C-alpha positions in Angstrom: -1.5 -173.8 -70.7 -2.2 -174.4 -67.0 0.4 -173.3 -64.4 0.8 -175.6 -61.5 1.3 -174.1 -58.0 4.9 -174.0 -56.8 6.2 -175.0 -53.4 6.4 -172.2 -50.9 9.7 -170.4 -50.5 11.4 -171.3 -47.2 10.5 -168.0 -45.5 6.8 -168.5 -46.4 6.9 -172.1 -45.3 8.3 -171.2 -41.9 5.7 -168.5 -41.5 2.9 -171.1 -42.3 4.3 -173.5 -39.8 4.5 -170.8 -37.1 0.7 -170.7 -37.4 0.3 -174.5 -37.1 0.0 -176.4 -33.9 3.5 -177.6 -33.0 2.1 -180.8 -31.5 0.3 -181.6 -34.8 3.5 -181.0 -36.8 5.4 -183.3 -34.5 2.7 -186.0 -34.7 2.9 -185.9 -38.5 6.7 -186.0 -38.5 6.8 -188.9 -36.0 4.4 -190.9 -38.2 6.3 -190.2 -41.4 9.6 -191.1 -39.7 7.9 -194.3 -38.3 7.2 -195.4 -41.9 10.9 -195.3 -42.7 11.9 -197.2 -39.6 13.3 -200.6 -40.6 11.7 -203.6 -38.9 8.5 -201.7 -37.9 5.8 -204.4 -37.5 2.9 -204.3 -40.0 0.5 -203.0 -37.3 2.9 -200.1 -36.6 2.9 -199.2 -40.3 -0.8 -199.4 -40.4 -1.1 -197.1 -37.3 1.2 -194.5 -39.0 -0.9 -194.6 -42.2 -4.2 -194.3 -40.3 -2.9 -191.4 -38.3 -1.7 -189.6 -41.5 -5.0 -190.3 -43.2 -6.8 -188.9 -40.2 -4.8 -185.6 -40.6 -6.3 -185.1 -44.1 -9.7 -186.7 -43.5 -11.6 -183.3 -43.6 -12.0 -181.5 -46.9 -10.2 -178.5 -45.4 -7.4 -180.1 -43.3 -5.9 -176.8 -42.3 -2.5 -177.9 -43.5 -0.4 -176.0 -46.0 -1.4 -176.9 -49.5 1.7 -178.8 -50.5 1.7 -180.8 -47.3 -2.0 -181.6 -47.7 -1.3 -182.7 -51.3 1.6 -185.0 -50.3 -0.4 -186.6 -47.5 -3.5 -187.1 -49.5 -1.6 -188.8 -52.3 0.5 -190.8 -49.8 3.7 -189.2 -51.0 5.2 -189.7 -47.5 8.8 -189.2 -48.5 7.9 -185.8 -50.1 5.9 -184.8 -47.1 8.9 -185.5 -44.8 11.3 -183.6 -47.0 8.9 -180.7 -47.1 8.5 -180.7 -43.3 12.3 -180.8 -42.9 12.6 -177.6 -45.0 13.8 -179.3 -48.2 12.3 -179.2 -51.7 10.6 -182.5 -52.7 11.3 -183.8 -56.2 8.8 -183.5 -59.0 6.2 -186.3 -59.1 4.1 -187.8 -61.8 0.8 -186.0 -61.1 1.9 -182.9 -63.0 1.2 -180.5 -60.2 4.8 -179.4 -59.8 5.7 -179.2 -63.5 
């Protein structure tokens, strides 16, 4: 039976983020929050999605594994919860089971 990787404990997550570019983290958070903004015009939504897609365009995005996974699968709510230090809920891909 395969074991799926678990989300990083908070102390590991904060250590990973300390190695990441703070401007990059903020760009990602801003785009994710933009997607939840009521009344954002369609072009604004598309700009946010394009920016997030660009963050994971390379095979090795340099992002923590869980964040990379959420962004590639467009699980934007989970990505935002993860970046805010929370524990995203289990999805349907079977990775977190």
